[in-house]
Residue frames as qw, qx, qy, qz and C-alpha x, y, z in Angstrom:
[[0.686, 0.452, -0.104, -0.560, 34.51, -52.87, -19.88],
 [0.873, -0.008, 0.485, 0.043, 34.63, -56.25, -21.64],
 [0.220, -0.393, 0.656, 0.605, 36.81, -57.33, -24.53],
 [0.724, 0.546, 0.135, -0.399, 35.66, -57.72, -28.13],
 [0.615, -0.109, 0.651, 0.431, 37.02, -60.05, -30.82],
 [0.471, 0.798, 0.007, -0.376, 37.56, -58.34, -34.17],
 [0.811, 0.165, 0.344, 0.444, 39.48, -59.00, -37.36],
 [0.026, -0.844, 0.191, 0.500, 42.04, -56.50, -38.65],
 [0.793, 0.416, 0.312, 0.319, 43.08, -56.45, -42.32],
 [0.322, -0.401, 0.240, 0.823, 45.86, -54.49, -43.96],
 [0.348, 0.544, -0.100, -0.757, 45.04, -52.33, -47.00],
 [0.335, 0.295, -0.763, -0.468, 45.51, -55.25, -49.42],
 [0.867, -0.153, 0.040, -0.472, 43.61, -57.78, -47.33],
 [0.732, 0.320, -0.592, 0.108, 46.63, -60.11, -47.47],
 [0.258, 0.139, -0.730, 0.618, 47.62, -59.66, -43.82],
 [0.582, -0.538, -0.305, -0.528, 44.85, -60.47, -41.37],
 [0.199, 0.196, -0.740, 0.612, 45.00, -60.50, -37.60],
 [0.545, -0.596, -0.548, -0.219, 42.41, -61.78, -35.15],
 [0.164, 0.327, -0.430, 0.825, 42.45, -59.46, -32.14],
 [0.449, -0.669, -0.591, 0.047, 40.80, -59.38, -28.76],
 [0.239, 0.276, -0.174, 0.914, 40.75, -55.80, -27.47],
 [0.029, -0.447, -0.629, 0.636, 38.95, -53.84, -24.75],
 [0.192, 0.751, 0.583, 0.244, 35.79, -52.10, -25.98],
 [0.155, -0.965, -0.106, 0.183, 37.07, -48.90, -24.36],
 [0.639, -0.208, 0.319, 0.668, 40.42, -49.03, -26.23],
 [0.233, 0.816, -0.048, -0.527, 41.10, -45.82, -28.17],
 [0.826, 0.554, 0.098, 0.045, 41.70, -46.31, -31.87],
 [0.281, 0.849, -0.419, 0.159, 45.09, -44.52, -31.83],
 [0.438, -0.544, 0.693, -0.179, 46.41, -46.84, -29.09],
 [0.870, 0.155, 0.456, -0.106, 45.04, -49.91, -30.85],
 [0.680, 0.726, -0.098, 0.031, 46.67, -48.87, -34.15],
 [0.026, -0.798, 0.591, -0.113, 50.09, -48.47, -32.52],
 [0.620, -0.268, 0.728, -0.118, 49.97, -52.08, -31.32],
 [0.825, 0.420, 0.363, -0.110, 48.54, -53.40, -34.60],
 [0.447, 0.836, -0.313, -0.056, 51.18, -51.73, -36.79],
 [0.154, -0.601, 0.779, -0.090, 53.90, -53.57, -34.86],
 [0.676, -0.027, 0.703, -0.219, 52.01, -56.86, -34.63],
 [0.773, 0.550, 0.302, -0.091, 51.24, -56.90, -38.36],
 [0.610, -0.239, 0.375, 0.656, 54.79, -55.79, -39.29],
 [0.380, 0.843, 0.331, 0.187, 53.54, -52.80, -41.26],
 [0.542, 0.284, -0.074, 0.787, 56.06, -50.12, -42.26],
 [0.279, -0.759, -0.348, 0.475, 56.45, -47.12, -39.97],
 [0.078, -0.643, 0.254, 0.718, 58.27, -45.08, -42.64],
 [0.724, 0.650, 0.127, -0.193, 57.54, -44.54, -46.32],
 [0.853, 0.240, 0.121, 0.447, 60.22, -45.27, -48.96],
 [0.311, 0.726, -0.072, 0.609, 61.28, -41.59, -48.84],
 [0.409, 0.061, -0.595, 0.689, 61.81, -41.79, -45.06],
 [0.347, -0.372, 0.047, -0.859, 58.67, -39.91, -43.99],
 [0.219, 0.028, 0.843, -0.491, 56.79, -41.19, -40.94],
 [0.299, -0.254, -0.736, -0.551, 53.66, -43.03, -42.06],
 [0.382, -0.004, 0.529, -0.757, 50.29, -42.64, -40.42],
 [0.141, -0.185, -0.938, -0.258, 47.42, -45.09, -40.57],
 [0.512, -0.082, 0.144, -0.843, 43.65, -44.97, -40.20],
 [0.212, 0.126, 0.962, -0.116, 41.16, -47.68, -39.29],
 [0.462, 0.024, -0.345, -0.817, 38.13, -48.16, -41.53],
 [0.513, 0.064, 0.735, -0.438, 35.06, -50.04, -40.27],
 [0.014, -0.005, 0.842, 0.540, 34.10, -52.41, -43.07],
 [0.056, 0.524, 0.846, -0.087, 30.44, -52.83, -42.00],
 [0.063, 0.839, 0.352, -0.409, 29.67, -49.10, -41.90],
 [0.591, 0.592, 0.199, 0.511, 32.24, -47.89, -44.45],
 [0.200, -0.968, -0.006, -0.150, 33.26, -45.26, -41.91],
 [0.534, 0.416, -0.464, 0.571, 36.77, -44.10, -41.02],
 [0.624, -0.649, -0.391, 0.190, 37.27, -44.27, -37.26],
 [0.002, 0.914, -0.202, 0.351, 38.62, -41.20, -35.49],
 [0.470, 0.348, -0.665, 0.464, 41.84, -41.59, -33.52],
 [0.191, -0.252, 0.556, -0.769, 39.98, -40.63, -30.34],
 [0.798, -0.135, -0.250, -0.531, 37.08, -43.06, -30.91],
 [0.403, -0.290, 0.844, -0.201, 36.89, -46.18, -28.82],
 [0.090, -0.066, -0.931, -0.347, 35.66, -49.45, -30.27],
 [0.045, 0.527, 0.783, -0.326, 32.44, -48.95, -28.27],
 [0.166, 0.664, 0.150, -0.713, 31.78, -45.35, -29.40],
 [0.188, 0.374, -0.624, -0.660, 32.52, -46.37, -33.02],
 [0.824, 0.115, 0.207, -0.516, 29.88, -49.10, -32.64],
 [0.386, 0.412, -0.814, -0.137, 32.33, -51.88, -33.54],
 [0.871, -0.201, 0.126, -0.431, 30.67, -55.23, -32.89],
 [0.651, -0.311, 0.690, 0.049, 31.99, -58.70, -32.11],
 [0.704, 0.222, 0.623, 0.259, 33.44, -60.25, -35.30],
 [0.367, 0.911, 0.074, -0.175, 33.58, -56.98, -37.27],
 [0.763, 0.184, 0.166, 0.597, 36.39, -56.34, -39.75],
 [0.074, -0.942, 0.052, 0.322, 38.51, -53.20, -39.50],
 [0.776, 0.462, 0.071, 0.423, 40.90, -52.30, -42.31],
 [0.456, -0.717, 0.099, 0.519, 44.18, -50.64, -41.30],
 [0.620, 0.655, 0.251, 0.352, 45.07, -48.32, -44.19],
 [0.480, -0.186, -0.010, 0.857, 47.98, -45.95, -44.65],
 [0.145, 0.885, 0.283, -0.340, 47.00, -42.31, -44.82],
 [0.631, 0.352, 0.308, 0.619, 48.17, -40.86, -48.12],
 [0.111, -0.823, -0.058, 0.554, 49.65, -37.36, -48.14],
 [0.667, 0.648, 0.253, 0.266, 49.94, -35.88, -51.61],
 [0.475, 0.638, -0.140, 0.590, 53.43, -34.39, -51.71],
 [0.555, -0.413, -0.373, 0.619, 55.59, -32.91, -49.03],
 [0.054, -0.917, -0.154, 0.364, 55.79, -29.23, -48.13],
 [0.307, -0.506, 0.491, 0.640, 59.07, -29.00, -50.08],
 [0.306, 0.239, 0.786, 0.482, 57.51, -30.52, -53.22],
 [0.102, 0.833, 0.543, -0.026, 54.51, -28.20, -52.96],
 [0.186, -0.832, 0.079, 0.516, 56.80, -25.19, -52.55],
 [0.334, -0.244, 0.646, 0.641, 58.83, -26.21, -55.63],
 [0.241, 0.507, 0.758, 0.333, 55.66, -26.60, -57.73],
 [0.019, -0.907, -0.340, 0.248, 54.36, -23.22, -56.54],
 [0.261, -0.655, 0.318, 0.634, 57.67, -21.59, -57.56],
 [0.317, 0.071, 0.753, 0.572, 57.43, -23.16, -61.04],
 [0.142, 0.728, 0.660, 0.119, 53.87, -21.91, -61.48],
 [0.131, -0.887, -0.110, 0.429, 54.77, -18.39, -60.35],
 [0.292, -0.454, 0.497, 0.679, 57.72, -18.23, -62.80],
 [0.271, 0.331, 0.780, 0.456, 55.47, -19.36, -65.70],
 [0.038, 0.849, 0.520, -0.083, 52.87, -16.70, -64.87],
 [0.235, -0.753, 0.092, 0.608, 55.45, -13.89, -64.79]]
């Protein structure tokens, strides 16, 4: 399959990378390369491993990790935004909050 030229932005739009990638490249493989190339953090400030998602600017759609650029209908010159996936609290924090709520109810 042929290559496609796309533009990748970080979440703020400050870091931008012009990329030529195979149309049959899976999103998860593409993201692994882009995170390194754009010098994005792999770990959050609390040491947790960060995960990212690609958003297709033209369609407003989040691409699945198993999508390819072709199956996601990404076209020549399209912009994809590489955004960190936000997880609200860790399991430990959730457990602590649950314990507080249970003690208040008792």
